[in-house]
C-alpha positions in Angstrom: 0.0 0.0 0.0 1.4 3.4 -0.9 2.1 6.1 1.6 -0.2 8.6 0.0 -3.2 6.3 -0.1 -3.3 6.1 3.7 -3.1 9.8 4.4 -6.1 11.3 6.1 -7.0 14.3 8.2 -8.4 14.3 11.7 -10.1 17.3 13.3 -11.1 17.8 16.9 -13.5 20.6 17.8 -13.3 21.3 21.5 -16.8 22.8 21.4 -18.4 19.4 21.4 -17.2 16.5 19.3 -14.6 14.8 17.3 -15.1 15.1 13.6 -13.5 12.8 11.0 -13.4 13.7 7.4 -16.1 11.6 5.7 -17.3 10.1 9.0 -20.1 10.9 11.4 -19.4 13.0 14.5 -19.0 11.1 17.8 -21.3 12.0 20.7 -18.3 12.6 23.0 -14.6 12.8 22.9 -12.8 9.4 23.0 -11.6 7.9 26.3 -8.3 9.4 27.6 -5.2 7.4 27.3 -3.4 6.5 30.6 -1.5 9.5 32.0 -3.1 12.1 29.8 -4.3 15.4 31.3 -8.1 15.2 32.0 -10.3 16.7 29.2 -11.9 19.9 30.2 -14.3 22.1 28.3 -12.5 24.7 26.3 -13.7 28.2 25.6 -11.7 28.3 22.3 -12.2 26.1 19.3 -9.1 24.0 18.8 -8.7 21.9 15.6 -6.1 19.2 15.5 -5.2 17.9 12.0 -3.2 14.8 11.3 -1.7 14.3 7.9 1.2 12.4 6.4 4.7 13.7 6.4 5.8 14.0 2.7 9.5 13.3 3.2 9.1 9.7 4.3 8.8 6.4 2.5 6.1 5.1 4.8 3.0 6.6 6.5 4.5 9.0 9.0 1.9 11.4 10.5 2.3 14.9 11.8 -0.2 16.7 13.9 -0.9 20.4 13.8 -3.3 22.5 15.9 -5.2 25.7 15.2 -6.9 27.8 17.8 -9.9 29.7 16.4 -8.4 29.2 12.9 -4.9 30.5 13.8 -2.0 28.0 13.9 -0.9 27.3 17.4 2.8 27.7 17.9 4.7 24.7 19.3 6.3 25.0 22.7 3.4 26.8 24.4 2.8 23.8 26.7 -0.9 24.6 26.9 -2.8 21.6 28.3 -5.9 22.1 26.1 -3.6 21.8 23.1 -2.1 18.6 24.4 -5.6 17.3 25.0 -6.8 17.8 21.4 -3.6 16.2 20.1 -4.3 13.2 22.4 -7.8 12.9 20.9 -6.5 13.1 17.4 -4.0 10.4 18.2 -6.7 8.2 19.7 -8.6 8.3 16.5 -5.5 6.9 14.8 -5.6 3.9 17.1 -6.7 1.6 14.2 -3.4 2.3 12.6 -0.4 0.3 13.7 -2.0 -3.2 14.1 1.3 -5.1 14.3 5.1 -4.5 14.9 5.6 -4.8 11.1 3.0 -2.0 10.4 3.3 0.5 13.3 1.6 3.8 13.7 4.3 6.5 13.5 3.8 10.2 14.3 6.6 12.8 14.1 6.8 15.1 17.2 3.1 15.1 17.8 3.2 17.1 21.0 5.6 19.8 19.8 8.2 19.1 22.5 11.0 17.3 20.5 11.7 18.3 16.9 12.6 14.8 15.6 11.1 12.5 18.2 8.9 9.8 16.6 6.0 8.3 18.5 5.6 4.6 17.7 2.6 2.5 18.5 1.5 -1.0 17.5 -0.4 -4.0 18.8 1.3 -7.0 20.3 0.4 -10.5 21.5 2.2 -10.3 24.8 5.3 -8.5 26.2 8.5 -7.9 24.4 11.3 -5.5 23.6 11.7 -2.9 20.8 15.3 -2.3 19.7 15.9 0.3 17.1 18.8 1.8 15.1 19.0 5.2 13.4 21.4 5.4 10.5 22.3 8.7 8.8 25.0 9.5 6.3 28.2 10.7 8.0 27.2 9.8 11.5 27.6 6.7 13.7 24.6 4.4 14.1 22.5 5.2 17.1 21.0 2.1 18.7 18.7 2.0 21.7 16.1 -0.1 23.4 12.9 1.9 23.5 11.0 2.3 26.8 7.4 0.9 26.5 4.9 3.3 28.0 1.8 1.1 27.4 1.0 -0.7 30.6 -0.7 -3.6 28.9 0.7 -6.7 27.1 -1.4 -6.0 24.0 0.4 -2.9 22.7 3.7 -1.0 22.6 3.9 2.7 22.8 7.2 4.7 23.0 9.2 7.6 21.5 12.0 6.8 19.2 14.8 9.3 19.9 17.9 9.9 17.7 16.7 11.1 14.3 19.2 13.7 13.1 17.5 17.0 12.1 17.7 18.1 8.5 19.3 14.8 7.3 18.1 11.6 5.7 17.6 8.9 8.4 16.8 5.3 8.2 15.2 3.8 11.3 15.2 0.1 11.7 13.0 -1.4 14.5 13.1 -5.0 15.8 10.3 -6.2 18.0 11.4 -9.3 20.0 8.4 -10.8 21.7 9.0 -12.6 25.0 7.7 -15.7 23.2 8.0 -15.9 19.4 9.9 -14.7 16.4 11.3 -11.2 16.0 9.5 -8.8 13.6 11.5 -6.1 11.8 10.3 -2.8 10.2 12.3 -0.1 8.5 11.5 3.3 7.2 13.4 6.3 5.8 12.7 10.0 6.3 14.4 13.3 5.6 13.9 14.9 9.0 12.8 18.5 9.5 15.6 21.0 10.2 16.6 21.8 13.7 14.1 24.3 15.1 16.9 26.3 16.7 18.9 26.3 13.5 22.0 25.3 15.5 24.7 22.9 14.4 23.9 19.2 14.2 27.4 18.1 14.8 29.8 19.4 17.4 33.6 19.6 17.1 34.8 16.5 18.9 38.4 15.9 19.9 39.1 12.4 21.3 42.1 12.4 23.7 41.4 9.0 25.3 39.3 6.0 24.5 35.9 7.1 23.2 34.5 3.7 24.4 35.0 4.9 27.9 32.5 7.7 27.5 29.5 7.1 29.8 26.1 6.3 28.3 23.8 9.2 27.8 23.0 12.4 25.9 24.7 15.7 26.6 22.1 18.4 27.2 23.4 21.8 26.1 21.4 24.2 28.1 20.9 28.0 27.9 22.8 28.7 24.8 22.7 32.5 24.7 22.3 32.6 20.9 18.9 30.9 21.4 18.2 30.4 25.0 14.8 28.8 24.7 16.1 25.5 23.1 17.9 22.6 24.7 20.0 20.5 22.4 20.9 16.9 23.1 24.0 15.4 21.6 25.3 11.8 21.7 28.9 10.8 22.5 29.9 11.4 18.9 28.7 15.0 19.1 25.6 14.4 16.9 22.3 16.2 17.6 19.7 13.5 18.6 16.9 15.5 20.2 15.9 19.1 20.7 13.5 20.7 23.2 11.6 23.7 21.8 10.7 25.8 24.9 8.9 29.1 25.4 11.3 31.9 26.0 13.3 30.4 28.8 15.9 27.7 29.2 15.7 24.3 30.9 17.8 25.1 34.0 18.1 21.4 34.4 16.1 18.2 33.9 14.8 16.2 36.9 12.7 13.1 36.8 9.8 12.4 39.2 7.0 9.8 39.1 7.7 8.8 35.5 7.9 12.4 34.2 10.6 14.9 33.3 10.3 18.1 35.3 11.8 21.2 33.7 11.4 24.9 33.4 9.8 26.0 30.2 9.1 29.8 30.8 10.3 32.4 33.2 7.6 31.5 35.6 6.4 28.1 34.5 7.4 24.5 35.3 6.2 21.6 33.1 6.1 17.9 33.5 6.6 15.9 30.3 6.2 12.2 29.9 8.3 9.8 27.9 6.1 10.2 24.8 6.7 13.9 24.7 3.3 14.8 26.1 3.0 17.7 28.6 1.0 16.3 31.4 1.1 19.3 33.7 2.2 22.9 33.8 2.5 25.1 36.9 2.7 28.8 37.0 4.6 30.7 39.8 2.6 33.9 40.2 4.7 36.7 41.6 8.0 35.1 40.8 10.5 34.7 38.0 12.8 31.7 38.0 16.5 32.2 37.6 19.4 29.7 37.4 18.4 26.5 39.1 15.9 24.1 40.8 15.8 20.7 42.5 13.1 18.2 43.3 12.6 16.7 46.8 11.8 13.1 47.5 8.2 14.0 48.1 7.6 15.9 44.9 8.3 19.5 45.8 10.4 21.7 43.4 12.7 24.1 45.3 13.4 26.9 42.9 15.8 29.9 42.9 13.8 33.0 42.0 13.2 36.7 42.0 10.1 37.9 43.8 8.8 40.5 41.4 7.2 42.7 44.1 10.7 43.2 45.7 13.4 45.6 44.7 16.1 43.0 45.1 16.6 40.1 42.6 17.7 36.5 42.7 17.5 36.1 46.5 14.5 33.9 47.3 13.8 30.2 47.4 10.3 29.1 46.5 8.7 25.7 46.6 6.2 24.2 44.2 4.2 21.2 45.2 3.8 19.0 42.1 0.9 17.2 43.7 -1.3 20.2 44.6 0.3 23.0 42.5 0.7 25.1 45.6 3.5 27.7 45.5 5.1 29.2 48.6 8.1 31.3 49.4 10.2 29.2 51.8 13.4 31.3 52.2 13.9 35.0 51.8 17.6 35.5 52.0 17.2 39.3 52.4 15.6 38.4 55.7 17.9 35.6 56.6 21.0 37.9 55.9 19.3 41.2 56.8 22.4 42.8 58.4 24.6 41.9 55.4 22.2 43.5 52.9 22.9 46.9 54.5 26.4 46.7 53.1 25.4 46.1 49.5 24.2 48.7 47.0 22.3 48.5 43.7 24.5 48.8 40.6 24.6 49.2 36.9 22.7 51.6 34.6 19.4 50.1 35.8 20.4 50.1 39.5 19.8 46.4 40.0 19.9 45.3 43.6 21.6 42.0 42.9 23.3 41.7 46.3 23.5 37.9 46.5 23.0 36.4 43.0 22.1 32.8 43.8 23.1 30.5 40.9 22.7 26.9 42.1 20.6 25.0 44.6 21.0 21.4 45.8 18.4 19.9 48.2 19.1 17.1 50.7 16.7 15.0 52.8 19.2 15.6 55.7 17.2 18.1 57.7 15.3 19.3 54.6 18.3 21.4 53.8 19.7 23.1 50.7 23.2 24.1 49.6 23.1 27.3 47.6 25.8 29.1 45.7 26.1 32.9 45.7 28.1 34.3 42.8 28.1 37.9 44.1 29.6 37.0 47.5 31.6 34.0 46.2 30.1 32.1 49.1 28.4 28.7 49.7 25.6 28.6 52.2 23.6 25.8 53.8 20.1 26.4 55.0 18.2 23.9 57.2 14.5 23.1 57.4 13.6 25.1 54.3 9.9 23.9 54.4 9.6 24.6 58.1 11.5 27.3 60.0 14.5 28.0 57.7 17.8 28.7 59.5 21.2 29.5 58.1 23.5 26.6 59.2 26.9 27.7 57.8 28.8 29.8 55.3 31.9 28.9 53.2 33.8 31.8 51.7 36.1 34.7 52.1 35.9 35.5 55.9 36.5 39.3 55.3 33.3 39.5 53.2 31.2 38.5 56.2 33.2 40.2 59.0 31.0 42.1 61.4 27.8 40.4 60.3 25.7 37.7 62.1 26.9 35.2 59.5 30.5 35.7 60.6 29.9 33.3 63.5 28.6 30.7 61.1 31.7 30.5 58.9 33.2 27.1 58.6 36.9 26.9 59.3 39.3 26.2 56.4 41.4 23.1 57.1 44.5 23.4 54.9 46.2 25.9 52.6 44.1 26.5 49.6 42.3 29.5 48.1 38.5 29.9 48.5 36.4 30.0 45.4 35.6 33.1 43.3 32.2 33.4 41.6 31.6 29.6 41.7 28.7 27.7 40.1 26.9 24.4 40.3 27.7 23.5 43.9 26.4 19.9 44.6 26.4 17.8 47.8 27.5 14.2 47.6 26.9 11.9 50.5 29.2 8.9 50.9 28.6 5.8 53.0 32.4 5.6 53.6 32.4 8.9 55.4 31.6 9.5 59.0 28.3 11.0 60.0 28.2 14.7 59.4 30.7 14.5 56.6 30.0 14.9 52.9 31.6 16.2 49.7 30.8 19.4 47.8 31.7 19.6 44.1 31.7 22.9 42.1 32.9 24.8 39.1 35.2 27.5 40.5 35.1 30.3 37.9 38.1 32.0 39.6 36.4 35.3 38.8 36.1 38.0 41.5 33.9 41.0 41.2 31.5 42.3 43.8 29.6 44.9 41.9 27.3 45.4 44.9 30.2 46.4 47.2 32.5 48.8 45.4 33.9 49.9 48.7 35.2 46.4 49.6 39.0 46.5 50.0 39.5 43.2 51.8 41.6 40.3 50.3 40.3 38.1 47.5 41.1 34.4 46.8 44.6 33.8 45.4 44.5 33.3 41.7 41.1 35.0 41.2 40.9 37.1 38.1 38.9 40.3 37.3 38.7 39.3 33.6 35.0 39.0 32.8 35.2 36.9 29.6 36.9 33.6 28.6 40.7 34.3 28.5 42.7 31.3 27.2 45.6 32.4 29.4 43.6 31.9 32.5 42.1 28.8 34.2 39.0 28.0 36.2 38.9 24.9 38.3 36.9 21.9 39.3 37.0 21.8 43.1 35.9 19.2 45.6 35.6 19.9 49.3 35.2 17.6 52.2 32.8 19.2 54.7 32.8 18.1 58.4 29.9 19.6 60.1 30.8 18.1 63.5 34.3 19.7 63.4 33.0 22.8 61.6 35.6 22.6 58.9 36.0 22.2 55.2 39.1 21.1 53.2 39.9 20.8 49.5 40.5 17.2 48.5 40.7 17.6 44.7 41.1 20.3 42.1 41.5 20.1 38.3 42.3 23.2 36.1 39.8 23.7 33.3 39.3 26.3 30.5 38.5 29.6 32.0 35.0 31.0 32.1 34.3 34.0 34.3 30.5 33.3 34.5 28.0 30.5 34.0 29.5 26.9 33.6 29.1 23.7 35.6 30.6 20.4 36.7 28.7 17.1 36.9 29.9 13.9 38.7 28.9 11.0 36.5 29.7 8.3 39.1 33.5 8.5 38.8 34.0 10.3 35.5 33.3 14.1 35.3 31.5 16.3 32.9 32.8 19.9 32.9 31.4 22.7 30.9 33.3 26.0 30.5 30.5 28.1 29.3 32.2 31.2 27.9 35.0 29.1 26.4 32.2 27.3 24.5 33.6 23.9 25.3 32.8 20.9 27.5 34.7 17.7 28.1 34.2 14.3 29.8 37.0 13.2 32.1 37.8 9.7 33.3 38.3 8.8 36.9 41.9 9.8 36.7 40.8 13.3 35.5 42.2 12.8 32.0 40.1 14.1 29.2 38.4 11.3 27.2 36.8 13.7 24.7 36.3 17.4 24.3 33.4 19.0 22.5 33.3 22.5 21.0 30.0 24.3 20.4 31.0 27.7 19.1 29.6 28.9 15.8 31.6 30.7 13.2 32.0 34.4 13.8 32.2 36.5 17.0 31.7 34.5 20.1 32.5 36.9 23.0 28.8 37.3 23.9 27.9 33.6 23.6 27.9 30.8 26.1 26.0 27.8 27.3 24.8 28.1 30.8 25.1 24.4 31.6 25.9 21.1 30.0 24.5 18.0 31.8 24.4 14.4 30.8 21.4 12.1 31.2 20.9 8.5 30.4 17.1 8.9 30.0 16.6 5.3 31.3 13.0 4.3 32.1 12.0 7.4 30.2 13.0 7.2 26.6 15.2 4.1 26.8 14.7 0.8 28.7 16.9 0.5 31.7 
């Protein structure tokens, strides 16, 4: 059967009914698939249309949505749009009867440019392995996670199609009992929505086989901040999140969904099929830099309270179960006496006296570790959802002299400089350590500038630079501290020089190996356990780069989400 003969259009009218071209209207919308947002009456008229993608040698559908006759832009994460897409897909249920004749839909929910939804009937459980082949790239082979809870169907998202290129996808369904069934199709994929490069510059300095499994998420590229690009170990673009005017500060996984920021005041939960199952608005706040998710489903978020004059100095908590939002820590109150020493600065007189840039939550006392770029300090706050209290400060002692926080400074054990403008401070508990001990890892930018305290004349950390860009003659550092809360001390146990970046940047412990991104240098690398570079990746475009950077690069294996564990 030819591709074109199976094409058809599906339209959903939210006013009352599902309408199929050439078919009678149904009395009610179809039943919702498991995990879908509940259908609710919509004031607008939304029309979802499914049609075949012309650049494929099989029936590959796409879905578009119009609101009151106007095309709905992707990336809006509106639940009513997701609902009408679900209804349109439900009507395609008769497609894809077997593994050899699957239903295929390209990026139906608008969240991943080249993700392909695959669905087919089965006669029991099994495993779907697939390989994406594209000229000039290494084959990309994965086992797809099955999101259908029954033994009568498979449903998953095929990740790895290269944007703008010809791709051949070969799937193999291996039933638990029976012979394997293979299916293959070829498509010329749509171009990258961001327009960014599909292949990074990779320099292998060790054994590329030692690279950990996963995809590198390049987050917060300044040249197009509202896209997150995911590259494989060969530096090939395999997925792309199209957001709504704000970066994914990070990706967290909770209760089968991916939790991420999608707008300046919005958090979304997206399932493994790419469907947005919930969005949460933070009224009165704008997110900035980082968030983390607690064990009981609360998102702790660094934010600016829009009613305040100061910025980037509050911690808010979003309950994913109820949607409730509360301010849990106001650092301008917690450090009230310190704020009197700081002044607004810049042409817009911004009161950025603390500039929090990372948060890491721990179940130990419901505490957080936060990083302050402006004061080059690391702070621990206990009981953030109860009665928050500052537990300790790590940083240049003279900055805090004469304040209440001075008595909470941990004592430096050893001869090493403190950090300057550090980012991505993360706590690591270790069963081999004594109670009250743990490690902190961080990207030490080695950049010192307190714009809010121009009168500060105290010492600065040795080796800190006032150079505000990426200078190849300078070095930032990966640092690891051992904190002993019982002794009230911290000591440096490891440091690794890395390409200099005055701002942004991050490190990530991959369970022995390290991933280190030097944002302003437009490069990241994976290091082995001996801190030797396995491979380095460059993401600069041709032309001037002095105003470009990636805020973070983090690696995720996406197991039990896109790929079977």
